[in-house]
C-alpha positions in Angstrom: 5.9 35.1 10.3 4.4 34.2 7.2 2.1 32.2 5.4 3.7 29.6 3.0 1.7 27.8 0.3 2.8 24.8 -1.1 4.3 27.0 -4.2 6.1 28.8 -1.8 7.7 25.5 -0.7 8.1 24.2 -4.0 10.5 27.6 -4.8 11.7 26.9 -1.7 12.8 23.9 -2.1 13.9 24.6 -5.9 15.6 27.1 -4.5 18.3 25.1 -2.4 18.3 22.4 -5.4 16.2 19.9 -4.8 13.7 18.8 -7.2 9.8 18.7 -6.3 8.0 15.4 -8.4 4.4 15.2 -7.6 4.0 10.7 -7.8 0.2 9.4 -7.5 -0.1 5.5 -6.6 -3.0 3.6 -7.1 -3.6 1.9 -4.2 -5.8 -1.6 -3.3 -8.6 -1.3 -0.6 -9.7 -5.3 0.2 -11.2 -7.6 2.5 -8.3 -9.4 4.7 -7.8 -13.0 4.0 -5.8 -16.1 6.4 -3.2 -15.6 3.9 -2.3 -12.2 4.1 -1.8 -12.4 8.1 1.7 -12.5 7.4 2.3 -9.9 5.6 0.6 -8.0 9.0 2.9 -8.4 11.8 4.0 -4.9 11.4 1.0 -3.5 12.8 1.6 -5.7 15.8 2.5 -7.9 17.7 1.9 -11.7 18.3 -1.6 -10.6 20.2 -2.3 -8.5 18.4 -2.2 -10.8 15.1 -3.7 -13.4 16.9 -6.7 -10.5 17.4 -6.7 -10.3 13.5 -6.9 -13.7 12.6 -10.2 -14.1 14.9 -10.9 -10.8 13.5 -11.5 -12.6 10.0 -13.5 -15.4 11.2 -15.9 -13.2 12.8 -15.9 -11.8 9.1 -17.4 -14.9 7.6 -20.1 -14.8 10.0 -20.8 -11.1 9.1 -19.6 -10.2 12.7 -17.0 -8.3 11.2 -15.7 -6.8 8.4 -11.4 -6.6 8.0 -10.0 -4.8 5.0 -6.4 -4.0 3.9 -5.1 -1.4 1.7 -1.6 -2.4 -0.3 0.7 -0.7 -2.2 1.5 -1.1 -6.2 3.7 -3.8 -5.0 0.8 -5.7 -3.0 3.2 -5.0 0.6 0.4 -4.0 3.4 0.2 -0.2 3.7 -2.6 -0.1 6.2 -5.5 -2.6 7.8 -8.7 -1.9 10.1 -11.9 -3.4 10.9 -15.5 -2.5 11.8 -17.3 -4.7 14.4 -21.0 -4.6 13.7 -21.4 -6.2 16.9 -20.6 -4.2 19.8 -22.5 -1.0 19.8 -26.2 -1.6 18.5 -27.1 0.4 15.6 -23.4 1.3 14.5 -20.2 0.3 12.7 -17.2 0.2 15.4 -13.7 0.8 13.7 -11.2 -0.6 15.6 -7.4 -1.7 14.8 -7.1 0.7 12.5 -3.2 1.2 11.4 -1.1 3.0 8.5 2.8 1.2 8.1 5.6 3.7 9.3 6.2 5.3 6.5 2.9 5.9 5.3 1.7 7.8 8.0 0.3 11.1 7.4 -0.5 10.8 3.6 -3.9 10.3 3.5 -3.8 6.6 3.9 -5.4 6.4 7.3 -8.2 8.8 5.7 -8.7 6.9 2.6 -9.3 3.3 5.0 -11.4 5.0 7.0 -13.8 5.9 4.1 -13.6 2.6 3.4 -14.9 1.3 6.4 -17.5 3.7 6.4 -18.8 2.2 3.5 -18.6 -1.1 4.8 -21.1 0.5 7.8 -23.6 2.1 5.3 -23.4 -1.5 3.2 -25.0 -2.7 6.7 -27.6 0.1 6.4 -26.4 1.1 9.2 -26.3 5.3 10.2 -23.1 5.8 12.7 -20.1 5.0 12.9 -18.0 4.6 16.3 -14.6 4.4 17.6 -12.4 4.9 20.6 -8.9 6.5 20.6 -6.5 6.5 23.3 -6.2 9.8 25.6 -2.8 10.6 24.5 -2.9 9.9 20.4 -3.4 13.8 19.7 -2.8 13.0 16.0 -5.0 10.1 15.7 -8.1 12.0 17.7 -6.9 15.4 15.0 -7.7 13.3 11.9 -10.7 11.6 13.0 -12.0 14.9 14.0 -11.4 16.1 10.8 -13.1 13.2 8.9 -16.0 14.7 11.3 -16.0 12.6 14.5 -17.1 14.1 17.5 -16.5 13.1 20.9 -19.7 11.8 22.8 -17.9 10.7 26.1 -14.7 8.2 27.5 -14.2 4.5 28.7 -11.5 2.3 30.1 -10.5 0.5 27.1 -7.8 -2.5 27.3 -6.6 -5.9 25.4 -4.1 -8.5 25.8 -0.2 -7.7 25.0 1.4 -11.6 26.0 0.6 -14.6 27.9 -1.0 -13.1 31.4 -0.4 -9.7 30.8 -3.1 -6.7 29.3 -2.6 -3.3 28.5 -5.4 -0.6 30.2 -6.1 2.7 28.9 -8.3 5.4 29.0 -9.9 6.2 25.4 -12.2 8.9 24.3 -15.3 7.7 22.2 -15.9 9.0 18.8 -18.9 9.0 16.9 -20.3 10.4 13.3 -23.2 10.1 11.4 -23.1 8.9 7.9 
């Protein structure tokens, strides 16, 4: 087995009659407002949208920040929040989601960097997050971005009337 470079991949595709095209897109990173919630239905079910709406409301009291990334056509492609009250001295990243076709393109890294900037803007120097134990792709992203495991915790959230989801999460932290 040999290591291939991106140039080798391009040569292979060219040999098969494929064209390799590079495209740069301007993305917009901004706060989520109540009017944006309908465009975020892709990120979760009704209980998730309720949690997003509550996060927007808590943002008015400066307890949280909720941001989204939009493509040039203004369609939302990522959303995530930071809670400034959950862990003293830290900003807790949560509800991180990148729309299906936009995953593994660096959008999650852009989202996390923007949230970390919000944490720094509050004068805090530590970011924390939790990742479900069975989500190795997300954990690998967080590790690449400098997050280290700090422990485990039980977590959960409502998923419908009278129903909740429970899971084991790894806690992770990063000094900013």
